N, C-alpha and C positions, 0 to 999 in steps of 0.2 A: 504493499500500500504506500503510495507516495504521500508526501507532506500535505498537499492540498486535500486530498481524499481524507486523510486522518483528521484534519482540521474541519472539514465539512461534516465528518461523522460525529465529531465532538460537538460542533455547533447544534447539530440536530438532537444529539442527547440532552443538551441543556434546554432545548426548546420544546420538542414534541416527540422524541423517541425515548421511551421509558427504558432505563437501564437499571442500575441498582438504587436510583433515587428518582423521585417524581420530577418530571420536566415542567418547565414554566407554563406551557399551554394548558396542562391538566391542572395546575395550581389555580388558574383563573377560570377554568371551565364551569359554566352553570351559575356564575355569580350574578346577582342582581346589582343595580346601581347602589341600592342601599347598603348592601353587604360590602361592595367595593369601597364605599365611603366611610364605612364604620371605623371608629377609632376608640380603642380601649382608654381607660382613664390614663391621663399623663399626656401633656401636649407634645412631648418629645417623639412619640410614636407616630410614624407615617402610616397613612391608610394604604390599602391595596392599590386603589386608584392612583395615589401619589407615587407609589413604587412603579407602577406600569408606565406612568408619564416619564419617569427617571430612565427607565430602561429603553423607552422609544428614543429619547434623545441621544443616548450613547451609541445605540445601534445605527441611527442615521448619521451621526458624526463620523463613525468609523467607516460606514459605507462610502461617504463622501471622500474620505481619505484613500480607500482603496481604489476609488475611481478617479483619483487625482483631481477632485473638484474642490473649489475654494468652499470653506465652511464659514459663513458669516454670522451664524446664530450662536455666538459664543455666549454661554451662560455660566454663572457661577453654579457649582455643583448643587447647592441647595435649591436654586431657582428652577432646576430641571424637574423637581417634583410637582411643579405647579403649571405645567405646559397647558393643561386644559382644566377648566373649572369643574369641580365636583358638583353635580346636581343630582337630585333624586329623580333621575330620568333614565329608564333602561335603554332608550334609543341612544342617548348621549354615551352611556357606558358601552354599548355595543359598537358605537363608532370608534371608541378608544381601543377596544379589543381588535377591531379590524385594522386599526392603524398599527398596532404592534405586530400583527400578522404580516402587514405590508412591509414594515421596517425589517422584519426578520427575513422575509423572502428577498428583499433588496440586498441585505447583507450577504445572504447565502449565494445569490446570483453573482454579485461581485466577486466574492471569494472564489467561486468555480471558474471565473474567467482569469484569475490571477495565476501567474507562473510561480514556480518555486523560487526563481530569481527575484521576481517582483515582491514576493513575501518577505524576503530578507531585507528589502529597502526600508528605510525609516522605521525599523523595528516593528513592522506590521505583524509578524508572527506573534511577538510578545503582546502587542495590543489585542490581537484576536484572542489569545489565551486569557488575557485580563478580562476581556468582555465576557468570555464564557464563565469565568470564576465569579465575575460580578453578577451575571444572570442567576447562577446557581445560589449565590448568597442571598439575593433578594427573593428568589423562589422560596427559600427556606423561611424568610420572614413572612411571606404571603401565606404559606401553609400554616405557620404558627398563628398568624392573625385568624385564619379560617378555623383553626382548632379552638382558639379563644372565643369566637363568636358562635361555634357550633355548626359551622356550615361545611366542615371538611368531611367528605364521605368516609364512613367508618370502614368501608371495604378496600380503601387505598392502601 
């Protein structure tokens, strides 16, 4: 297996191909806007919706870098959690879920067009590994939030 194929496989594992941990797509599956916006006591905790916003931002930024496009939407890390307004509207939440799907597909497509030589430029391989670890980290937070609110399926 070449490096690009391995990176694609790992990217899929963190997003929608279950391995020995639940991937991101399953972590947000079946949520309502109300559940995605739920926040436990304590203002320091981000909601599921905020975490999804954050992941969208970094996937799109890395995709732009892979495609050698200029990225002009530079945000402070904390600002990335608030890309979309949380409202108790299932259609709005569905649009965010579709946006993260589009962001993932875009990243995956850009990676699939990259060569081994291209991946070595500008530490792109390291950045890809970072994004996968980042996704896994926030997926764990999302699952913990779902367990706290009682919306995580007991069969998972």
